[in-house]
A tleap script that builds the chain and sets N, CA, C and O, in Angstrom:
source leaprc.protein.ff14SB
mol = sequence {
  NMET ILE LEU VAL ASN THR ASP TYR ILE SER
  GLY ARG GLU LEU GLU MET LEU GLY LEU VAL
  LYS GLY SER THR ILE GLN SER LYS ASN ILE
  GLY ARG ASP ILE SER GLN SER PHE LYS THR
  ILE VAL GLY GLY GLU LEU LYS ALA TYR ASN
  GLU MET MET ASN ASP ALA ARG ALA LEU ALA
  THR LYS ARG MET VAL GLY GLU ALA GLU ALA
  LEU GLY ALA ASP ALA ILE VAL ASN VAL ARG
  TYR ALA SER SER ALA ILE MET GLN GLY ALA
  ALA GLU VAL ILE ALA TYR GLY THR ALA VAL
  ARG PHE GLN CSER
}
set mol.1.N position { 4.881 -0.898 -14.920 }
set mol.1.CA position { 5.364 -1.713 -13.809 }
set mol.1.C position { 4.300 -2.774 -13.515 }
set mol.1.O position { 3.124 -2.461 -13.331 }
set mol.2.N position { 4.734 -4.015 -13.475 }
set mol.2.CA position { 3.843 -5.131 -13.149 }
set mol.2.C position { 3.938 -5.392 -11.651 }
set mol.2.O position { 5.034 -5.494 -11.100 }
set mol.3.N position { 2.790 -5.501 -10.997 }
set mol.3.CA position { 2.721 -5.818 -9.575 }
set mol.3.C position { 1.930 -7.103 -9.409 }
set mol.3.O position { 0.801 -7.212 -9.889 }
set mol.4.N position { 2.529 -8.085 -8.721 }
set mol.4.CA position { 1.831 -9.345 -8.472 }
set mol.4.C position { 2.048 -9.773 -7.029 }
set mol.4.O position { 3.036 -9.393 -6.401 }
set mol.5.N position { 1.121 -10.564 -6.512 }
set mol.5.CA position { 1.282 -11.051 -5.144 }
set mol.5.C position { 1.788 -12.493 -5.109 }
set mol.5.O position { 1.701 -13.167 -4.083 }
set mol.6.N position { 2.316 -12.955 -6.244 }
set mol.6.CA position { 2.948 -14.261 -6.315 }
set mol.6.C position { 4.459 -14.071 -6.387 }
set mol.6.O position { 4.940 -12.951 -6.559 }
set mol.7.N position { 5.209 -15.170 -6.256 }
set mol.7.CA position { 6.663 -15.043 -6.310 }
set mol.7.C position { 7.216 -15.307 -7.709 }
set mol.7.O position { 8.419 -15.506 -7.872 }
set mol.8.N position { 6.350 -15.311 -8.711 }
set mol.8.CA position { 6.768 -15.537 -10.092 }
set mol.8.C position { 5.830 -14.779 -11.030 }
set mol.8.O position { 4.750 -14.337 -10.636 }
set mol.9.N position { 6.270 -14.641 -12.275 }
set mol.9.CA position { 5.431 -14.119 -13.353 }
set mol.9.C position { 5.528 -15.148 -14.466 }
set mol.9.O position { 6.616 -15.414 -14.975 }
set mol.10.N position { 4.406 -15.724 -14.843 }
set mol.10.CA position { 4.382 -16.813 -15.830 }
set mol.10.C position { 5.165 -16.448 -17.088 }
set mol.10.O position { 5.009 -15.364 -17.652 }
set mol.11.N position { 6.007 -17.380 -17.506 }
set mol.11.CA position { 6.742 -17.209 -18.752 }
set mol.11.C position { 7.946 -16.299 -18.658 }
set mol.11.O position { 8.565 -16.002 -19.680 }
set mol.12.N position { 8.301 -15.844 -17.464 }
set mol.12.CA position { 9.434 -14.911 -17.298 }
set mol.12.C position { 10.442 -15.472 -16.305 }
set mol.12.O position { 10.082 -16.028 -15.268 }
set mol.13.N position { 11.720 -15.309 -16.652 }
set mol.13.CA position { 12.771 -15.568 -15.679 }
set mol.13.C position { 13.095 -14.238 -15.029 }
set mol.13.O position { 13.187 -13.210 -15.700 }
set mol.14.N position { 13.267 -14.268 -13.713 }
set mol.14.CA position { 13.411 -13.022 -12.961 }
set mol.14.C position { 14.763 -12.922 -12.277 }
set mol.14.O position { 15.272 -13.901 -11.731 }
set mol.15.N position { 15.332 -11.741 -12.314 }
set mol.15.CA position { 16.517 -11.411 -11.536 }
set mol.15.C position { 16.049 -10.575 -10.347 }
set mol.15.O position { 15.469 -9.505 -10.529 }
set mol.16.N position { 16.296 -11.057 -9.145 }
set mol.16.CA position { 15.873 -10.349 -7.938 }
set mol.16.C position { 16.782 -9.144 -7.698 }
set mol.16.O position { 18.007 -9.270 -7.708 }
set mol.17.N position { 16.178 -7.987 -7.483 }
set mol.17.CA position { 16.947 -6.764 -7.231 }
set mol.17.C position { 16.943 -6.362 -5.765 }
set mol.17.O position { 17.873 -5.704 -5.300 }
set mol.18.N position { 15.914 -6.749 -5.041 }
set mol.18.CA position { 15.868 -6.426 -3.622 }
set mol.18.C position { 14.500 -5.977 -3.154 }
set mol.18.O position { 13.573 -5.787 -3.941 }
set mol.19.N position { 14.410 -5.816 -1.858 }
set mol.19.CA position { 13.172 -5.388 -1.208 }
set mol.19.C position { 12.901 -3.923 -1.524 }
set mol.19.O position { 13.802 -3.086 -1.473 }
set mol.20.N position { 11.646 -3.628 -1.849 }
set mol.20.CA position { 11.212 -2.239 -2.017 }
set mol.20.C position { 9.974 -2.035 -1.164 }
set mol.20.O position { 9.193 -2.962 -0.945 }
set mol.21.N position { 9.808 -0.824 -0.692 }
set mol.21.CA position { 8.646 -0.526 0.154 }
set mol.21.C position { 8.259 0.925 0.001 }
set mol.21.O position { 9.038 1.769 -0.443 }
set mol.22.N position { 7.033 1.179 0.385 }
set mol.22.CA position { 6.515 2.539 0.438 }
set mol.22.C position { 5.542 2.608 1.596 }
set mol.22.O position { 4.833 1.641 1.876 }
set mol.23.N position { 5.506 3.739 2.266 }
set mol.23.CA position { 4.593 3.848 3.397 }
set mol.23.C position { 4.063 5.270 3.515 }
set mol.23.O position { 4.596 6.211 2.927 }
set mol.24.N position { 3.004 5.389 4.289 }
set mol.24.CA position { 2.424 6.687 4.589 }
set mol.24.C position { 1.639 6.566 5.885 }
set mol.24.O position { 1.204 5.479 6.265 }
set mol.25.N position { 1.467 7.683 6.547 }
set mol.25.CA position { 0.592 7.760 7.715 }
set mol.25.C position { -0.485 8.772 7.371 }
set mol.25.O position { -0.189 9.917 7.028 }
set mol.26.N position { -1.721 8.351 7.464 }
set mol.26.CA position { -2.860 9.188 7.083 }
set mol.26.C position { -3.771 9.403 8.288 }
set mol.26.O position { -3.877 8.552 9.172 }
set mol.27.N position { -4.421 10.553 8.299 }
set mol.27.CA position { -5.432 10.805 9.330 }
set mol.27.C position { -6.573 11.604 8.714 }
set mol.27.O position { -6.423 12.249 7.676 }
set mol.28.N position { -7.694 11.541 9.373 }
set mol.28.CA position { -8.858 12.322 8.958 }
set mol.28.C position { -8.940 13.570 9.816 }
set mol.28.O position { -8.435 13.600 10.938 }
set mol.29.N position { -9.582 14.604 9.276 }
set mol.29.CA position { -9.719 15.826 10.077 }
set mol.29.C position { -10.708 15.613 11.217 }
set mol.29.O position { -11.516 14.685 11.180 }
set mol.30.N position { -10.644 16.448 12.200 }
set mol.30.CA position { -11.446 16.291 13.420 }
set mol.30.C position { -12.952 16.285 13.132 }
set mol.30.O position { -13.697 15.552 13.783 }
set mol.31.N position { -13.403 17.085 12.177 }
set mol.31.CA position { -14.831 17.116 11.832 }
set mol.31.C position { -15.323 15.779 11.333 }
set mol.31.O position { -16.370 15.289 11.758 }
set mol.32.N position { -14.566 15.194 10.435 }
set mol.32.CA position { -14.960 13.879 9.914 }
set mol.32.C position { -14.802 12.808 10.980 }
set mol.32.O position { -15.586 11.860 11.029 }
set mol.33.N position { -13.794 12.952 11.836 }
set mol.33.CA position { -13.586 11.972 12.893 }
set mol.33.C position { -14.800 11.929 13.823 }
set mol.33.O position { -15.247 10.853 14.220 }
set mol.34.N position { -15.324 13.097 14.165 }
set mol.34.CA position { -16.509 13.172 15.031 }
set mol.34.C position { -17.715 12.557 14.327 }
set mol.34.O position { -18.460 11.781 14.927 }
set mol.35.N position { -17.905 12.904 13.057 }
set mol.35.CA position { -19.068 12.367 12.336 }
set mol.35.C position { -18.973 10.845 12.194 }
set mol.35.O position { -19.992 10.157 12.248 }
set mol.36.N position { -17.762 10.316 12.015 }
set mol.36.CA position { -17.605 8.870 11.895 }
set mol.36.C position { -17.837 8.177 13.238 }
set mol.36.O position { -18.307 7.040 13.275 }
set mol.37.N position { -17.509 8.859 14.346 }
set mol.37.CA position { -17.737 8.241 15.652 }
set mol.37.C position { -19.224 8.073 15.924 }
set mol.37.O position { -19.622 7.123 16.598 }
set mol.38.N position { -20.059 8.986 15.406 }
set mol.38.CA position { -21.507 8.818 15.543 }
set mol.38.C position { -21.987 7.597 14.757 }
set mol.38.O position { -22.931 6.922 15.168 }
set mol.39.N position { -21.339 7.318 13.636 }
set mol.39.CA position { -21.719 6.185 12.797 }
set mol.39.C position { -21.537 4.866 13.551 }
set mol.39.O position { -22.260 3.901 13.301 }
set mol.40.N position { -20.565 4.823 14.479 }
set mol.40.CA position { -20.342 3.580 15.217 }
set mol.40.C position { -21.504 3.254 16.146 }
set mol.40.O position { -21.666 2.105 16.556 }
set mol.41.N position { -22.309 4.249 16.481 }
set mol.41.CA position { -23.466 4.021 17.354 }
set mol.41.C position { -24.537 3.219 16.630 }
set mol.41.O position { -25.124 2.296 17.195 }
set mol.42.N position { -24.791 3.582 15.363 }
set mol.42.CA position { -25.857 2.927 14.606 }
set mol.42.C position { -25.350 1.821 13.696 }
set mol.42.O position { -26.141 1.019 13.199 }
set mol.43.N position { -24.045 1.767 13.470 }
set mol.43.CA position { -23.466 0.739 12.620 }
set mol.43.C position { -23.431 1.140 11.161 }
set mol.43.O position { -24.053 2.123 10.760 }
set mol.44.N position { -22.713 0.386 10.385 }
set mol.44.CA position { -22.598 0.640 8.954 }
set mol.44.C position { -21.163 0.952 8.557 }
set mol.44.O position { -20.263 1.020 9.394 }
set mol.45.N position { -20.982 1.137 7.270 }
set mol.45.CA position { -19.656 1.403 6.724 }
set mol.45.C position { -19.178 2.801 7.103 }
set mol.45.O position { -19.935 3.770 7.038 }
set mol.46.N position { -17.929 2.888 7.492 }
set mol.46.CA position { -17.308 4.180 7.807 }
set mol.46.C position { -16.622 4.677 6.533 }
set mol.46.O position { -15.424 4.471 6.338 }
set mol.47.N position { -17.396 5.329 5.680 }
set mol.47.CA position { -16.924 5.683 4.343 }
set mol.47.C position { -15.715 6.617 4.361 }
set mol.47.O position { -14.823 6.475 3.525 }
set mol.48.N position { -15.666 7.552 5.282 }
set mol.48.CA position { -14.529 8.472 5.333 }
set mol.48.C position { -13.236 7.719 5.645 }
set mol.48.O position { -12.184 8.032 5.088 }
set mol.49.N position { -13.315 6.729 6.536 }
set mol.49.CA position { -12.129 5.934 6.853 }
set mol.49.C position { -11.774 4.986 5.717 }
set mol.49.O position { -10.597 4.733 5.460 }
set mol.50.N position { -12.776 4.468 5.045 }
set mol.50.CA position { -12.532 3.628 3.882 }
set mol.50.C position { -11.780 4.415 2.812 }
set mol.50.O position { -10.811 3.918 2.238 }
set mol.51.N position { -12.225 5.633 2.546 }
set mol.51.CA position { -11.551 6.503 1.580 }
set mol.51.C position { -10.121 6.800 2.031 }
set mol.51.O position { -9.195 6.782 1.221 }
set mol.52.N position { -9.943 7.075 3.331 }
set mol.52.CA position { -8.623 7.366 3.859 }
set mol.52.C position { -7.681 6.184 3.619 }
set mol.52.O position { -6.547 6.379 3.184 }
set mol.53.N position { -8.135 4.973 3.896 }
set mol.53.CA position { -7.283 3.802 3.724 }
set mol.53.C position { -7.002 3.519 2.247 }
set mol.53.O position { -5.894 3.110 1.900 }
set mol.54.N position { -7.986 3.729 1.377 }
set mol.54.CA position { -7.757 3.572 -0.064 }
set mol.54.C position { -6.693 4.553 -0.545 }
set mol.54.O position { -5.796 4.182 -1.302 }
set mol.55.N position { -6.797 5.806 -0.102 }
set mol.55.CA position { -5.800 6.818 -0.475 }
set mol.55.C position { -4.422 6.440 0.057 }
set mol.55.O position { -3.420 6.595 -0.641 }
set mol.56.N position { -4.372 5.949 1.281 }
set mol.56.CA position { -3.102 5.563 1.890 }
set mol.56.C position { -2.468 4.399 1.134 }
set mol.56.O position { -1.263 4.410 0.884 }
set mol.57.N position { -3.263 3.394 0.766 }
set mol.57.CA position { -2.719 2.262 0.008 }
set mol.57.C position { -2.196 2.716 -1.351 }
set mol.57.O position { -1.144 2.258 -1.798 }
set mol.58.N position { -2.928 3.615 -2.008 }
set mol.58.CA position { -2.494 4.110 -3.313 }
set mol.58.C position { -1.166 4.869 -3.200 }
set mol.58.O position { -0.279 4.689 -4.035 }
set mol.59.N position { -1.027 5.704 -2.183 }
set mol.59.CA position { 0.209 6.466 -1.999 }
set mol.59.C position { 1.371 5.546 -1.624 }
set mol.59.O position { 2.478 5.717 -2.135 }
set mol.60.N position { 1.138 4.579 -0.746 }
set mol.60.CA position { 2.194 3.627 -0.373 }
set mol.60.C position { 2.641 2.828 -1.595 }
set mol.60.O position { 3.834 2.589 -1.778 }
set mol.61.N position { 1.689 2.415 -2.429 }
set mol.61.CA position { 2.018 1.677 -3.647 }
set mol.61.C position { 2.851 2.542 -4.586 }
set mol.61.O position { 3.844 2.075 -5.144 }
set mol.62.N position { 2.458 3.784 -4.758 }
set mol.62.CA position { 3.192 4.708 -5.634 }
set mol.62.C position { 4.636 4.869 -5.148 }
set mol.62.O position { 5.559 4.884 -5.963 }
set mol.63.N position { 4.838 4.989 -3.857 }
set mol.63.CA position { 6.186 5.141 -3.304 }
set mol.63.C position { 7.005 3.859 -3.475 }
set mol.63.O position { 8.204 3.918 -3.746 }
set mol.64.N position { 6.356 2.702 -3.315 }
set mol.64.CA position { 7.038 1.428 -3.530 }
set mol.64.C position { 7.481 1.303 -4.989 }
set mol.64.O position { 8.614 0.910 -5.264 }
set mol.65.N position { 6.592 1.635 -5.916 }
set mol.65.CA position { 6.915 1.574 -7.347 }
set mol.65.C position { 8.075 2.520 -7.662 }
set mol.65.O position { 8.950 2.183 -8.458 }
set mol.66.N position { 8.085 3.695 -7.044 }
set mol.66.CA position { 9.181 4.641 -7.252 }
set mol.66.C position { 10.526 4.058 -6.847 }
set mol.66.O position { 11.520 4.247 -7.547 }
set mol.67.N position { 10.565 3.346 -5.714 }
set mol.67.CA position { 11.806 2.690 -5.284 }
set mol.67.C position { 12.224 1.627 -6.295 }
set mol.67.O position { 13.407 1.504 -6.612 }
set mol.68.N position { 11.263 0.860 -6.801 }
set mol.68.CA position { 11.563 -0.189 -7.768 }
set mol.68.C position { 12.078 0.403 -9.076 }
set mol.68.O position { 13.025 -0.120 -9.664 }
set mol.69.N position { 11.470 1.471 -9.526 }
set mol.69.CA position { 11.918 2.118 -10.765 }
set mol.69.C position { 13.345 2.644 -10.620 }
set mol.69.O position { 14.129 2.586 -11.567 }
set mol.70.N position { 13.680 3.154 -9.441 }
set mol.70.CA position { 15.036 3.647 -9.194 }
set mol.70.C position { 16.069 2.525 -9.286 }
set mol.70.O position { 17.235 2.781 -9.585 }
set mol.71.N position { 15.650 1.282 -9.031 }
set mol.71.CA position { 16.536 0.124 -9.145 }
set mol.71.C position { 16.566 -0.444 -10.568 }
set mol.71.O position { 17.336 -1.361 -10.854 }
set mol.72.N position { 15.734 0.096 -11.455 }
set mol.72.CA position { 15.648 -0.416 -12.819 }
set mol.72.C position { 14.774 -1.646 -12.952 }
set mol.72.O position { 14.968 -2.445 -13.868 }
set mol.73.N position { 13.819 -1.813 -12.055 }
set mol.73.CA position { 12.953 -2.997 -12.037 }
set mol.73.C position { 11.900 -2.936 -13.136 }
set mol.73.O position { 11.463 -1.867 -13.561 }
set mol.74.N position { 11.513 -4.128 -13.577 }
set mol.74.CA position { 10.410 -4.274 -14.527 }
set mol.74.C position { 9.110 -4.628 -13.816 }
set mol.74.O position { 8.019 -4.406 -14.342 }
set mol.75.N position { 9.245 -5.186 -12.602 }
set mol.75.CA position { 8.065 -5.664 -11.876 }
set mol.75.C position { 8.385 -5.751 -10.387 }
set mol.75.O position { 9.539 -5.648 -9.970 }
set mol.76.N position { 7.328 -5.943 -9.601 }
set mol.76.CA position { 7.463 -6.213 -8.177 }
set mol.76.C position { 6.639 -7.464 -7.889 }
set mol.76.O position { 5.446 -7.519 -8.186 }
set mol.77.N position { 7.297 -8.470 -7.303 }
set mol.77.CA position { 6.611 -9.712 -6.957 }
set mol.77.C position { 6.429 -9.776 -5.445 }
set mol.77.O position { 7.068 -9.044 -4.689 }
set mol.78.N position { 5.538 -10.673 -5.027 }
set mol.78.CA position { 5.233 -10.844 -3.593 }
set mol.78.C position { 4.773 -9.542 -2.937 }
set mol.78.O position { 5.170 -9.244 -1.811 }
set mol.79.N position { 3.953 -8.778 -3.620 }
set mol.79.CA position { 3.466 -7.511 -3.068 }
set mol.79.C position { 2.543 -7.797 -1.887 }
set mol.79.O position { 1.636 -8.626 -1.966 }
set mol.80.N position { 2.796 -7.100 -0.815 }
set mol.80.CA position { 1.994 -7.243 0.404 }
set mol.80.C position { 1.688 -5.866 0.964 }
set mol.80.O position { 2.410 -4.901 0.711 }
set mol.81.N position { 0.608 -5.790 1.728 }
set mol.81.CA position { 0.217 -4.559 2.420 }
set mol.81.C position { 0.038 -4.860 3.900 }
set mol.81.O position { -0.419 -5.939 4.276 }
set mol.82.N position { 0.399 -3.911 4.718 }
set mol.82.CA position { 0.163 -4.025 6.154 }
set mol.82.C position { -0.265 -2.658 6.656 }
set mol.82.O position { 0.107 -1.630 6.090 }
set mol.83.N position { -1.050 -2.658 7.724 }
set mol.83.CA position { -1.460 -1.383 8.312 }
set mol.83.C position { -1.474 -1.515 9.821 }
set mol.83.O position { -1.614 -2.607 10.372 }
set mol.84.N position { -1.328 -0.388 10.465 }
set mol.84.CA position { -1.402 -0.370 11.921 }
set mol.84.C position { -1.916 0.988 12.367 }
set mol.84.O position { -1.666 2.010 11.728 }
set mol.85.N position { -2.634 0.974 13.467 }
set mol.85.CA position { -3.143 2.229 14.033 }
set mol.85.C position { -1.993 2.934 14.740 }
set mol.85.O position { -1.273 2.333 15.537 }
set mol.86.N position { -1.834 4.197 14.439 }
set mol.86.CA position { -0.807 5.019 15.089 }
set mol.86.C position { -1.418 5.717 16.299 }
set mol.86.O position { -0.819 5.795 17.372 }
set mol.87.N position { -2.621 6.214 16.088 }
set mol.87.CA position { -3.421 6.837 17.140 }
set mol.87.C position { -4.856 6.801 16.647 }
set mol.87.O position { -5.104 6.396 15.512 }
set mol.88.N position { -5.793 7.209 17.461 }
set mol.88.CA position { -7.188 7.189 17.021 }
set mol.88.C position { -7.349 8.087 15.802 }
set mol.88.O position { -7.001 9.267 15.840 }
set mol.89.N position { -7.877 7.524 14.725 }
set mol.89.CA position { -8.120 8.304 13.515 }
set mol.89.C position { -6.925 8.419 12.595 }
set mol.89.O position { -7.001 9.114 11.582 }
set mol.90.N position { -5.807 7.751 12.918 }
set mol.90.CA position { -4.625 7.785 12.057 }
set mol.90.C position { -4.075 6.373 11.908 }
set mol.90.O position { -4.050 5.594 12.861 }
set mol.91.N position { -3.640 6.062 10.700 }
set mol.91.CA position { -3.113 4.728 10.433 }
set mol.91.C position { -1.914 4.813 9.509 }
set mol.91.O position { -1.841 5.672 8.630 }
set mol.92.N position { -0.968 3.895 9.727 }
set mol.92.CA position { 0.159 3.743 8.812 }
set mol.92.C position { -0.169 2.600 7.868 }
set mol.92.O position { -0.689 1.566 8.287 }
set mol.93.N position { 0.132 2.790 6.608 }
set mol.93.CA position { 0.000 1.732 5.617 }
set mol.93.C position { 1.357 1.566 4.965 }
set mol.93.O position { 1.994 2.546 4.577 }
set mol.94.N position { 1.798 0.327 4.847 }
set mol.94.CA position { 3.052 0.030 4.163 }
set mol.94.C position { 2.784 -0.996 3.070 }
set mol.94.O position { 2.060 -1.970 3.275 }
set mol.95.N position { 3.377 -0.759 1.915 }
set mol.95.CA position { 3.343 -1.699 0.798 }
set mol.95.C position { 4.775 -2.162 0.592 }
set mol.95.O position { 5.700 -1.349 0.611 }
set mol.96.N position { 4.967 -3.466 0.396 }
set mol.96.CA position { 6.331 -3.955 0.181 }
set mol.96.C position { 6.326 -5.174 -0.715 }
set mol.96.O position { 5.321 -5.875 -0.832 }
set mol.97.N position { 7.444 -5.414 -1.337 }
set mol.97.CA position { 7.604 -6.554 -2.234 }
set mol.97.C position { 9.034 -6.654 -2.691 }
set mol.97.O position { 9.911 -5.956 -2.182 }
set mol.98.N position { 9.274 -7.532 -3.662 }
set mol.98.CA position { 10.610 -7.733 -4.195 }
set mol.98.C position { 10.671 -7.197 -5.624 }
set mol.98.O position { 9.918 -7.628 -6.498 }
set mol.99.N position { 11.583 -6.248 -5.844 }
set mol.99.CA position { 11.784 -5.691 -7.183 }
set mol.99.C position { 12.538 -6.709 -8.017 }
set mol.99.O position { 13.495 -7.324 -7.548 }
set mol.100.N position { 12.099 -6.884 -9.262 }
set mol.100.CA position { 12.739 -7.847 -10.160 }
set mol.100.C position { 12.928 -7.223 -11.548 }
set mol.100.O position { 12.221 -6.300 -11.952 }
set mol.101.N position { 13.906 -7.770 -12.243 }
set mol.101.CA position { 14.147 -7.390 -13.632 }
set mol.101.C position { 13.962 -8.651 -14.463 }
set mol.101.O position { 14.343 -9.740 -14.033 }
set mol.102.N position { 13.377 -8.510 -15.655 }
set mol.102.CA position { 13.178 -9.655 -16.544 }
set mol.102.C position { 14.512 -10.059 -17.159 }
set mol.102.O position { 15.291 -9.211 -17.594 }
set mol.103.N position { 14.766 -11.371 -17.189 }
set mol.103.CA position { 15.951 -11.918 -17.856 }
set mol.103.C position { 15.628 -12.076 -19.336 }
set mol.103.O position { 14.483 -12.354 -19.694 }
set mol.104.N position { 16.607 -11.904 -20.182 }
set mol.104.CA position { 16.392 -12.044 -21.635 }
set mol.104.C position { 16.189 -13.472 -22.041 }
set mol.104.O position { 15.997 -13.756 -23.223 }
savepdb mol mol.pdb
quit
């Protein structure tokens, strides 16, 4: 599956199949949440949250690709990601784009 953040793929004519998306809500356990809150006092990268968001983006992408494959897509164009805080220590990540099939 080809994923691009442009609305075209060079050298290919595309048939639009429709919007596909994948999402997840992730949170860290209370122990890590407490340890990360101490990090905000001294500053620096919040590695546990960085890992959480990377995992969330990967899972959202996997779910989006699954929707595209179910439509018979060859690629997804205009791939975008969005996130929002659901509560302290939890975030929703959504991946979305347009599923396309290559024209002969």
